[in-house]
C-alpha positions as CSV (number, residue, x, y, z in Angstrom):
1,M,123.0,124.7,133.0
2,A,119.9,125.2,135.2
3,A,116.9,127.1,133.9
4,P,116.4,130.5,135.3
5,D,113.7,131.3,137.9
6,I,111.0,132.8,135.9
7,E,108.0,134.5,137.5
8,F,104.8,134.3,135.3
9,E,102.3,137.3,135.8
10,P,98.9,135.7,136.5
11,A,96.3,136.8,133.9
12,S,93.9,139.4,134.9
13,L,90.1,139.6,134.1
14,T,90.8,142.6,131.9
15,S,93.4,141.1,129.9
16,A,91.2,137.8,129.6
17,L,88.3,139.8,128.3
18,A,90.6,141.9,125.7
19,T,92.0,138.6,124.6
20,L,88.6,137.3,123.9
21,G,87.4,140.5,122.3
22,I,90.3,140.1,119.9
23,A,89.7,136.6,119.1
24,L,86.1,137.2,118.3
25,A,86.9,139.9,116.0
26,A,89.7,138.1,114.3
27,L,87.2,135.2,113.8
28,G,84.7,137.2,112.3
29,L,87.3,138.7,109.9
30,A,88.5,135.4,109.0
31,L,85.0,133.8,108.2
32,L,83.7,136.9,106.4
33,P,85.4,136.3,103.0
34,A,84.4,132.7,103.1
35,L,80.8,133.5,103.7
36,I,80.7,136.0,100.8
37,A,82.6,133.6,98.5
38,L,80.0,130.7,99.3
39,R,77.2,133.2,98.5
40,L,75.5,132.6,102.3
41,V,75.4,136.5,102.5
42,E,74.2,138.2,99.4
43,L,75.8,141.8,99.1
44,P,76.2,144.2,96.2
45,F,79.7,144.2,94.9
46,G,80.6,147.7,96.3
47,W,79.4,147.0,99.8
48,V,81.7,144.0,100.0
49,G,84.8,146.3,100.0
50,V,83.5,148.8,102.3
51,G,82.2,146.1,104.8
52,V,85.5,144.2,104.9
53,G,87.6,147.5,105.0
54,S,85.5,148.8,108.0
55,L,85.7,145.5,109.7
56,G,89.5,145.7,109.4
57,A,89.6,149.2,110.9
58,A,87.4,148.0,113.7
59,L,89.6,145.1,114.3
60,G,92.4,147.6,114.6
61,G,90.5,149.9,116.8
62,V,89.5,147.0,119.1
63,K,93.1,146.0,119.3
64,L,94.2,149.4,120.5
65,I,91.5,149.6,123.0
66,A,92.3,146.1,124.2
67,M,96.0,147.0,124.7
68,A,94.9,150.0,126.6
69,W,92.5,148.0,128.8
70,A,95.4,145.4,129.6
71,V,97.7,148.1,130.6
72,G,95.1,149.9,132.7
73,G,94.7,146.5,134.3
74,R,98.0,146.1,135.1
75,L,98.3,149.6,136.6
76,F,95.5,148.8,139.2
77,A,96.5,145.2,140.0
78,R,97.1,144.3,143.5
79,H,100.6,143.0,142.8
80,P,102.0,144.8,140.0
81,A,104.6,143.0,137.9
82,G,108.2,143.9,139.0
83,Q,110.8,145.3,136.6
84,A,113.1,143.1,134.7
85,V,116.7,143.2,135.7
86,A,119.5,141.7,133.3
87,T,122.7,140.6,135.1
88,A,126.0,139.7,133.4
89,D,127.0,136.3,134.2
């Protein structure tokens, strides 16, 4: 059985920047508990929960913005992606 011809959509600048933003936010969210546990950052106990919760909420907001940005980049692309068509063989 031969592999189907697949056309990949090239990454646009907007989707690359959105991916980079999400990666940086996720890295910050992953490193923050380790920094606090190693006591490299001195914070009062109450502020830790608020800070981690706020960072998680910011990550969710950034993700939504990145998804909207990527969709907007596709709308204004020179060659928009074609529609998928399913064929019965």
